[in-house]
N, C-alpha and C positions, 0 to 999 in steps of 0.2 A: 243556689248561690246568692248570698245576701249582698246588699249594696256596699257595705264596708269593704268586702273582699274585692269587689270590682273597682272601687276607688283606689285601694292600695295597689292593685295590679296595674291600673292606668298610670298611677304616679311612678311606679317602678319602671314601666315602659318609657315614660317621658324622660326620666332621669337617665336611663340607659341610652336613649337616643341622643340626649344632650352630651353625655360623656363620650359617645362614639364620634359625635360631630367635633368635639373639642380635640380628641386624640387624632381624628382623621382616619380611623380604622373601625370596621365592624368585624370582630373576630380577627382573622388574618388578612382580610380583604380591605384595601384602601378605598375610601369613599371618593367618588368622582366629583371634582369641583367644577364650577361653572366654566372656567377657562378651558378645561379639557373637553367638556361637552360642546362648547362653542367650536373648538377645533374639529370635532367629529362632524358637526353640522356643516361647517364651512367647507370641509373636504369630503363631502358625502359621495361625490362622483370620482374621487381620486383616492380610493382606499389604500393604494400602494404607498402613498406618502405618509400615512398615519403612524406606522411604527417608528419612523425617524422623528416625527413631531412629538410623539408620546413615548420617550425612551423608558419611562418608569412602568409602562403597561406592557403586558405580554400580548402577542398577536391574538391569542384566544380571548383575553379580556376585552380587547378592542372590538373584535368581531361580535362578542356577546353583547356589548353595549350598543353597537350599531344595530343589531337585531332588535334589542329592547326599544330603541328609539325609532324603529322602522325606517332606518336609513339604508338598508341593504338593497332595496329596489323600490321603485315608485309604488307607493301604496295607492291602490285603486279600489275605492269602495264599490259595492254592488249597487247598481241603480235599479229602479223599478222595472225598467225594460229588460235588464239582464235577468232579474228574478222571474219575470213572466216567461222569457225565452227558456230559461232553465227548467221551469215547471212544465213547459210544453214539450221539450225534446229530451229530457234526461232519461226517461224510462226506456225509450225505444232506440235512440240513435247510437251508433258505434262511437267508441272513444275518440277516434280520429276526427270525426265530425264535431264532437263536443269541443275538442281543442281548437279546431278551426273557427268555431262560432264564438269562442271566448279567448281571443288572442291576449297574450300577456299573463295568462293564468295557467298554473300547472294542473294536471289531472287530479292530483291530490287535493288542491285547493277547491276545484269544482266538486269533487266527491264530498269533501268536508262540508261545504256549504249546502249541498243537496241533502246530506244526512241531517243537518240542522233544520232544514225545512220539512223533514219527514218524507223525502222522496226516495224511492227505491227503484233500482233497475229491474227489468224483467229477467227472470231466471232463464237461462238457455234450456232448450229441451234436453231430455235425457238422451244419452248416446245410444245408438242402435246396438242390439245384442245379436241379431241374426236369427232370433227365435220370434216368429210372427206373433204368437199369443202374448208373450212377455213384452214385446215392443208395444203392442196395443194397450196392455195394462199400464205400462209406464207412460205412454202418451196420454192416457186418460187421467193419470195422477197429475201430470204436468198441467193439463187443462183445468183440473179442479183445484190446483195449487197445493196438492199433497206432497209431502216428502216421502221417502222410502220408510222412514220411521213411522209416519202416519199410516202408511199402507199396512205395515206390520200390525199396528194397533187395530185397524179396521177389520182386517182379514184374520186376526188372531193367528199369525204365522210365526210368532216368536221373533227371531232376528233374521229370518230368511232373506228379506229384501234389503234390510239395513246393512247386513254384512256381506252381501253379494254371494250368498251361498249358491244361488242358481248358476253362477259363472263356472263352477266346478263341474256341473252336471251336463251341460249342453243339451239337455232334453227338458221338455215341459213337464213339470211335476204337478201333483195335486194341489200344492200350495199356490201355484200360479192360477190354476183353475178357481180355487177358493177366493183368491184376490179378485179375479174377474167378476165372479158372482157377487162378492161383497161390494164392488163398485157399481152394481146395477146392470152388469152385462150378462149375456147368455153365451154359453159355449156349445157349439154344435159339432158333431162328428160327421164327416162326409166320407163315404166309401167310393173308391174308384169303380167304374163300371167294368165288369169282366166280359161283357158281351161284345165289345167293340174292338 
């Protein structure tokens, strides 16, 4: 893109903005003037009065501008102490504890900020199947941080674990044994004594 194109584009944008300001509309939406914004700020704690004070604005437009101006609830920035606490407890503590530790913040807000910091919660262990060998293989995968897709790749079992094919069989198959060996385990067979 050359400089002449950028200059023309900027000039067109400026002309369009000036025309919108003169008309008072952008497309079909009316531009908010300073007196309307002042009313929003003045009655930030009394939102029920705003439709009567701004009859030319719909309830949806009023609420949208309140959100944009951060007037819907008190904006509370994250402090260094909050960030340190979040880093320390986010991975392991239950959600009820997180909400109690950060009053005034929703769970979604906490999760969003933790995601931005690169924090992730620990995955819960796999559910019990009732088959001892399979449960041991799944426990090992959880400890190593493997998913069932990873296990299929490691043990070369196709889609056996990923698609829960084992759930239909209710018996230990050779693929579970292959997975146990691929994860570095040993499978032993024990025979009950017939003498006693």
